[in-house]
N, C-alpha and C positions, 0 to 999 in steps of 0.2 A: 775252856769250854774240849767237851769229851764227844765229835761227833762217833756212830756205828756204821756198821757197816761201809765201809770207802774202800773194799774193793769192789764195788756194784762202778757202775759209770755216775750214777747220778749221785749218788755216798760221795765218792774221789774226787765230783766235781764242785758242789757245797763244801768240800773241806777246803779248797783250793780257792773259793772265792768270796767263805767268811772271815777267812786270815787280816782277807785285805781294810774289814774293821776300823775303825782305829777307834771302839770299845777293848777287840779285844786282843786279847796279850798273847794269848798262844792255844793250837786245837792241836790238841791230840787223836789222831784217828785208828777206832781201831778195829781189826778186822780178821778173824784169821785167817784168811788168807792179802801176802803182799801184794799190794796196789801195783796194774798193768803200769799207772800211768802215774806220774811224779806229783803228788802231793804237793809242791811247790813248798815254804816254808810252814808244811803242818809236822806236827810230830808222828809216825806210823808205829805203831805198839803192837807186835801178834798177841793177840787177845781172843780165847773163846767167850761168850757169852754170859755161854751158858752153864761156865763152872768157877766156881768164887773168885779166881783169880781177877776176876774184874773189880768186885772192892778194893783190893790193894793198888788199882789205878789211879783212881775215885780218893782214896785218900792220899795216893800220892803226887799225885800236880794239883791238888786241891782243888778239885774242879767245880763251878757254879752251874755249868748248862753243860744240860744234856740234850744233844737231838741222837735221837734213836729210829734210824733210817735200815739196824737191818734186820727188818718185815720184809719180804718176798712170798712167789705166788711160785718160782722156780728156782731151780739151782743154778749160777753160772757155769756159764755154754764153756769152761776150763776141764782141764781134770785134777780131780782131789777135792771137788766144790760138793761131793756127796752126791745125793739122792733126793724125791719127796718126806721121806721119812728125815732125813738129815734138815731139810729146811721147816719141817713143822718142831723139831726141837728149837730148832735156833727160835722157829714165831714162839714159840706159846714158852717155853722153857728157859730159852736166853730172857725173854724177856721178864720172866717170872726173877731170874736171876738176876739181872739188873737192876728191879725196878728192890728187888728186897736189899742192895750195895745203898743204891739211893737215899735207901730209906735212913741206912745206919748214915753216911756221912750228911754230918752238920753242913758242910760246905758248897751243896747239892742248896740253887734257891731256883730254876728254872728249869723243867723237861718241857723236850717237844715231842709228841712222837708222829711221824707219819703210818697213817692210816690209809684207807680206800673205800670208796663207795660199795662198793663192791658186799658192807654190811647190810646195805638195803636187799639183798637178795634179787632174786628178777625169776617172778612169778606170774600167772594171767591178768589178776585180779588189782596187780603195782596203779598204783597212785600214777598219777600221770608226771609229773613231778616229786621229789623227794624234800623231805626238808631235815637240819638236823632232828628235830626228833621226833620224825615221822619211826612210828616201827613198821621192822621187815615182816611182808603180809606173809612169809615161808621161809625160817629159821634153814640156813645151809645147815646141812649135814656130812663134812667134812669137806676138803683142799683148804686153801687158801681162805674165804669168805669165813670160812670159819674160826679159822689162825685168827682172824683180822679183830671178827668180834669179842673171840676168849682176852687177847692182845686188849682192848680199851677197856674192857672188862678192870681187871687190874692195876691199868693208870686210874680208874674208876678208885678203885679200891687202897691206892697207894696214895692220890690227892686225896682221900678223907684223913687216911697217918698224916701226911705231912702236910697240913695246912697252909703249913708258911713258902710251900714248892709252886711257883706259879706252871701249871698246869694245860700243853695246850697241845689238840688232837686233831690231824689234822687231813678230813678227807677225800683224798687223788682221786679224782677222776680220770684214767687211762692217759696217762705220758707217755707221750710219742714227741719224734724228733730227728736227729739227723742220726744222733749215738743211744736211740731207746734201746733198750734189752729186754725188755716187757714180751710177753708173751701174745698181746693182741699186735703186737711191731712183728713180730714170727708169722704173726697168718698175714697177714695185711705186705708181706713179703711174697708170701704166695706166688706161683705163678700163675694156677687162673683157683679162687677161693668157695672151698664147698660153704656154700649156704643150706638152713633151715626150709623147705619150699613153703612154698603160704604166710612167711615170716618176715618186715622190713626193719627190722629195729630201728627204734633212735641213739643214736651213741654220743657224749660228746667225748672231747678228751681237752690238755692240757700239756702246753709247749713244755718240755722240758727246762725251757728255760726259767719262764715262767714257776714252774714248779721251785726249782732252787733258789729264787727273788722271794716266793711266802715263807720258803722255809727259811729265814735267812731277818725277815720280818717279824719272821715268830719267835725267833730265836733274841734276839737282844731288848733293852727297852721299851713297850710301849709309848707312841706320839702322841704329845695333845689328844682328846678327845674318841683313843681309841682303844683298844682292850683285850690283847693278846692274849690272856686263857683263855679257855673254853672247846669248845669242835666246831667245828665248822667243813663246809664240800667246799671246794677245790676243783674249776672247770673254770674251760677258754668260753665265751660265749658263743649262741649259739648250737642249736644241733644239728646232725649229720645223718639221712638213714643210710643205710649198711648197703645200698644200692647206689647212693649216690658215692659213697665212698670206694667200693666199684670202681667206678665210673671217672674218678677224679686218678685214680691208681691206673686206668684204661686196666684193670684183672677185672677178665669174665668170670660169671660165676657158674657155679653150679649146684643148681637146687638140690635134695635130697627133703626125703622123708623121714622128718624127725628120728624113726629107728632106724633107720640105718645109716648115718652118720652115730647113735651110738652102740649098733652094733661094729661100725667101721672105727672106732675112732685106734686101734692101730695100724689097721695100714692108712689113715691120715699120716697119726708121723712115721708112716717110712716115706713117706713123698716129702718133708719138711715141719708139717704142722707137731712142733715141739711140746706143749701143751695143751693139747685141744683137750682139753679135763672138762667132765659133767656144769664147772661153772662156767666155762666159756661157751659151752654149748648154749648154756640157757640165756644169757649173756647176747652170743648173738639169735635168740628167739627172739624175747623177750625186752632188752632192750634195758637202758636203761638212766636220768634224766634227773638232775638235781638241780634244786634251785640254789642259788649264789648271795640273796644280802647279804646274809651276817657276816661274808665273806669280807665285801666293799663299806657296808656302815661299822661292823663292829670293829674287825679286825685291822682294814682301811687299805687292802690290796687290791689294786687294780687290773687282770692280766693285759703283756700285754698282743696276747697272740687269742682271735678267738677261735674255735675247735675249729672253721674252714681253715685258715691259713696253718694251725698247725699240722694239720691231715697234708697242703701243700710244703711243708716243709720238708715232712718225714719222705713227702711221693720226692721230691728232687731228692734226697740222698739215694735213695733206692735204684734210681735211671726209669725210664721207660716200663710200663710193660709190655702186655705179650703183646695187642696192640692199644693206637693210639686212644685218649683222652675226648680226644675231638669223635673221632670214627665212630666210638661205642657209644657216644653220643650219641650222638646224629640216628646210628642202626636205633640203640633203645628208642629214641624220642616217638621214632618210626613206625614204631612196633605198638606205641604206645597209642599214639593216633589212629592208628588202627580197630580200636579197641577202646577208645574215648574219642570225642572231640574236644576241641580245644589246645592253645597254642604251645609247643613243646619247651616242655622244659617250667611248664607253669611248678608245676608237681616238685622239687627241685628247688626253687625258689620258695614253695611254702613248706619244706621241708627242716628250711632251713633258720628260717623268721618263727618256727615253733616254739623253739628254744632258744629265741632272741632273748630273751627278758627273764630267765630262768637266772 
């Protein structure tokens, strides 16, 4: 098995986990940077998937399964990891080069690609739930979302050219957990959360442990009654409003007009918002919720962690916010009670239940 992107936290974690599988003889981890953490029994090969050398790696090790995880929205937070342009090249050109090498490698029989629910975009008239066949209302003009759409297009072309290869695309909601290193994790780690005035989007998360497990499941031979090939949304049960996330994290929010957020991106980056990109602004404006029926009924995977439990695990790893969540919640409930009657906290419970069966 070959795993790309092992210098990232999630890629390295998957490489360490999958080598314990009884039907996996050898794991080869590939990246341009040496992983900061030990890969266990996996063999690391320094290689750039944007270069033809990746084809030699496939041939040398007789790889039968490729798990492509080197698709990301931002560079690693280490010197030499590159910028947004190099990330885009790795996402798009790297995927093209890797798929070309897989096409020429007769030993390859299974391909698993880590994608994102960002391919559905973010628009005011989006449906309440996206399933795997729902087209985006507004196609992204750039950024990670566009990268992911191009990657999936190349993967579909590869599947047509190599029908003998089992191809699985996993569209992950935002991955969170104690070790998460995503742009949304960086946003939630801010002491004060800038939000879009007048909007309270619904969000879904997937715990990093569940992400590793579903990748492991997709990379192995399917169990009786399940099918690994295809495209699947991956998310924990339930949804949370952004305001609920802020309360549970103990982070005060600063509502800003949408033009102010767009104009002040550089200022927000200086205070720690490492990737307050246009697509992140769209997420914090319109949100995104996906249906996971296919994940459960076809792929046969049930996440251990709900969206709320995933946020709780992330919150514990980051420590308390500026305000204790209980105090912040009571204050917000009191203010809400002045505006509308009704028991405090009803809105939060309704928000959680809104996507419980997504």
